[in-house]
C-alpha positions, -999 to +999 in steps of 0.1 A: +784+179-035+766+154-012+769+117-027+752+084-026+774+057-029+763+029-042+785-004-049+775-037-070+797-070-062+793-082-095+812-117-107+827-102-138+837-066-121+832-047-095+811-009-099+806+017-082+785+046-087+780+084-066+745+098-068+742+137-065+718+136-033+701+170-045+698+167-082+698+127-082+718+119-108+748+101-112+778+121-112+807+097-114+811+057-117+841+034-109+848-001-120+876-030-116+877-065-124+865-094-102+895-113-093+876-146-101+894-175-106+885-206-124+901-240-123+894-261-158+878-289-134+839-273-128+855-253-092+861-216-093+873-190-067+874-152-054+909-145-038+893-126-009+921-101-002+923-093-037+882-087-039+886-064-006+915-039-026+892-045-062+866-028-037+890-004-027+906+011-059+867+007-070+854+031-045+885+058-049+883+054-090+845+067-081+851+092-059+884+104-078+863+117-104+835+135-082+841+172-078+845+178-039+823+153-026+805+148+007+795+116+011+762+103+029+760+067+029+777+040+012+757+010+005+760-025-012+747-048-037+760-082-046+757-119-060+741-141-040+753-175-029+790-172-033+807-168+002+837-180+025+848-190+056+863-165+087+883-165+119+872-150+150+884-117+139+872-122+102+899-124+083+895-153+053+905-190+062+899-201+021+892-186-010+858-176-018+840-202-036+818-190-065+781-192-063+784-214-101+813-236-086+800-274-091+821-292-065+786-288-040+766-312-071+771-345-046+755-331-015+720-325-035+706-363-022+719-353+010+692-323+009+666-347-007+666-372+017+671-353+050+649-327+047+627-327+012+626-303-020+587-295-013+599-289+026+629-265+015+605-248-012+581-241+020+607-231+040+631-211+025+614-205-015+643-218-028+647-253-057+673-273-045+707-263-061+739-266-056+747-233-055+739-223-020+760-215+009+744-243+031+763-267+008+795-251+005+793-254+044+791-292+039+819-293+015+845-273+034+835-292+068+843-328+049+870-320+024+892-288+048+885-300+082+918-280+099+899-252+081+865-258+092+881-262+127+897-223+128+858-212+110+841-190+135+816-176+107+806-183+069+800-148+051+782-144+020+803-123-004+792-086+008+786-098+043+825-099+041+833-063+026+804-052+049+828-068+082+861-054+059+845-017+058+825-018+094+837-045+116+798-060+119+787-093+109+753-088+091+733-094+064+701-083+045+666-107+038+677-112+004+713-122+006+704-147+037+676-159+013+704-177-009+719-194+016+692-218+019+691-216+056+667-188+059+627-188+068+610-164+044+580-164+067+597-156+100+625-136+083+652-154+106+675-182+105+656-218+102+656-240+135+649-267+110+673-260+085+705-253+110+698-284+133+698-307+100+732-291+087+744-297+122+754-260+128+747-233+152+733-197+140+762-184+155+786-195+125+761-169+104+756-131+106+730-113+122+700-105+101+684-071+090+661-058+067+680-041+033+684-003+037+690-006+072+725+006+084+748-026+086+774-005+107+796+026+104+838+027+085+860+021+109+893+039+109+912+008+093+887+009+067+888+044+060+929+043+054+924+019+033+892+028+010+897+067+015+862+070+025+857+091+063+856+076+096+819+070+104+800+072+072+774+046+075+771+016+058+740+007+048+728-030+035+717-034-003+708-065-013+709-093-041+717-075-070+690-083-094+663-076-069+684-039-063+686-033-099+647-039-100+642-012-076+665+013-092+643+012-125+607+012-107+601-022-117+594-036-080+556-031-086+534-060-085+530-068-121+559-055-137+586-082-154+619-076-150+645-094-171+681-087-154+710-094-178+745-097-162+767-127-161+738-148-155+701-135-164+670-138-144+630-133-148+613-118-117+583-102-104+573-085-071+541-093-051+533-085-017+525-122-003+551-155+004+532-175-017+558-211-023+529-227-044+536-261-061+530-247-088+555-222-090+577-249-073+576-267-108+572-241-130+609-234-118+610-207-100+619-195-069+604-168-042+622-149-013+620-117+005+628-087-015+650-056-012+617-040-008+601-045+030+571-067+031+578-079-003+586-111-023+604-118-057+594-143-079+626-153-099+640-179-124+673-176-138+694-186-164+732-191-154+751-191-187+731-157-200+764-129-199+790-156-186+788-175-220+791-148-242+825-137-221+837-171-225+830-169-262+848-139-266+876-149-247+880-181-268+875-166-300+891-133-296+927-147-277+949-122-290+927-085-288+934-076-254+905-066-240+871-084-248+861-065-285+823-065-280+821-038-306+839-057-333+821-091-322+788-079-322+797-066-355+805-099-369+769-114-356+750-089-367+765-099-403+753-132-400+716-138-412+695-146-383+692-189-382+728-187-383+727-208-413+718-240-393+741-228-362+724-243-334+731-234-294+723-248-259+732-225-237+745-243-206+776-236-204+770-239-165+735-267-168+702-259-169+677-246-144+646-233-158+628-254-177+648-288-178+661-282-141+696-305-150+723-294-136+744-323-157+734-304-192+762-290-211+767-264-232+770-269-272+771-257-306+753-279-332+752-281-372+787-270-376+796-267-413+832-252-424+810-219-434+809-209-403+828-183-385+828-164-347+804-139-360+779-171-366+786-186-326+782-151-308+746-151-329+740-187-323+746-180-287+722-146-283+693-166-303+697-196-277+695-166-250+665-150-267+651-186-269+656-198-231+639-166-222+606-172-242+606-207-227+611-189-193+582-166-198+559-193-217+564-216-180+554-180-155+524-173-179+512-208-171+519-209-133+503-174-134+474-180-153+478-148-169+499-133-200+530-112-200+527-079-228+558-069-223+593-071-205+619-044-189+655-050-190+685-043-175+718-051-172+750-050-196+733-065-223+708-037-231+742-020-244+740-040-276+710-032-300+712-065-316+711-085-288+679-062-273+668-071-314+671-111-313+650-108-275+624-091-282+618-116-319+624-142-298+603-137-272+573-118-291+569-087-267+582-052-263+612-044-242+614-014-223+652-003-216+652+024-187+683+043-199+704+036-164+740+039-158+746+004-137+710+002-125+724-023-096+746+000-085+723+033-087+696+013-066+724+004-040+730+040-038+693+047-036+688+018-003+718+040+010+694+069+007+666+050+025+692+038+054+701+076+062+669+088+059+669+109+031+644+089+015+613+084+029+609+047+015+614+031-020+589+048-037+601+079-027+637+072-035+624+059-073+604+089-079+633+112-076+647+099-099+641+106-138+647+076-162+644+080-198+637+048-216+639+032-250+616+008-262+621-022-286+595-039-307+595-072-320+605-075-362+579-096-374+602-109-398+631-118-372+601-135-350+589-155-380+623-170-380+628-175-344+590-191-347+608-216-370+640-223-345+617-222-314+610-262-316+641-273-328+660-251-296+632-274-273+644-304-287+679-296-288+681-302-254+666-335-254+680-346-279+716-342-259+706-351-225+717-386-221+751-376-245+753-350-215+747-370-183+771-400-194+798-370-199+788-357-172+795-395-148+829-399-170+845-368-158+832-375-120+798-350-116+769-365-097 
């Protein structure tokens, strides 16, 4: 069987998918937990060696379920901003710093003064935030000078795995965009920003478009992964964008909601237009995994991450996260959660408040509330956040958005989707796809080795069914009343959260 492999390096789990190249259907998947370490002080890391071994296990488990697979290509999609320093041999010198790690918040004023938010947006299309790779480089140089002295390169997570697989140092446009050092107009590292950061371009990998071949599997990588020596490894890209490709949402006019550990709202354009209106609306814009295309995107960092945190906290003795039991308990709770509200800022707020010091909260607790109330309140808060994000986008675009396409693990929960549809009062289209991000990576692999002429051809080769969720009018009426309270909750708690952040040492 001729197979295209797609690998998704996610915050919570590593996933692989084998696509039957002839029948264009997923025939096998593999999964392994991402080795995330959260240290309790706002910092979090991935163990690079454990990450590599997790990738090897994920690929092995995927291929073991295929009948006589002949792998044609492997392509990699990934989380965006996590990264690590490596030495001259490409081996890790320090744990990989996660995208949501908060140790770099103190560098934000430096970027405002040295470059400026508007200039950063004009060059990179990104809103200033502590998550980007450039700020992690600053922190490393200042706080780990001995590590910095040995650092030959800074690699984002997929760049590191590509190097372990092929020996090459290369990244794609979309992942490069998440360093805050990439010029969207020239599709090159920005000399102006490299000069401001006082680093040389050689610190960073070469840059190529998504869907191009990065290198081929080395003998050592073949021994550890079971993949054949010489197998082409193809550049995928930023996970949300790769998933967007898989379900046919990388077309102008289609708005995609991608829900994983974080949540994104995005649409595709053919021009880079870093307008003030877009910046003030809180949307980034940067290179897509589709040639000559750009994405307009905003995010919420606490989506699936918030739900998983709650399950770990409320169901400590169950073992693996009991999604079935938890969502049954949430379903039994009436809409509005009998007065319990959630502010879902477990990792700060981007859109619409742009407040990294905001914190999550549950307000309105009484002794009649139970575990199901907490979970449903969080789901309702995420739905109402999405409503605010779409309102901001509609204002910036000057056009209404009639429906949303939704992908990600959240689509497995009917309750979550019904709450989302009612909260935003729009219909949802849910493509029935196994691991959209890994599937999109597999398609990019096919493009890289010439199996597909282009992205449109690759997507059209698939035959995906979809489910449509319509907003329930009764539920929508409840959320109409909750929405103003949801919007006021941030304002009511902002000063307290800022004081708490100051007491805990956040800037």
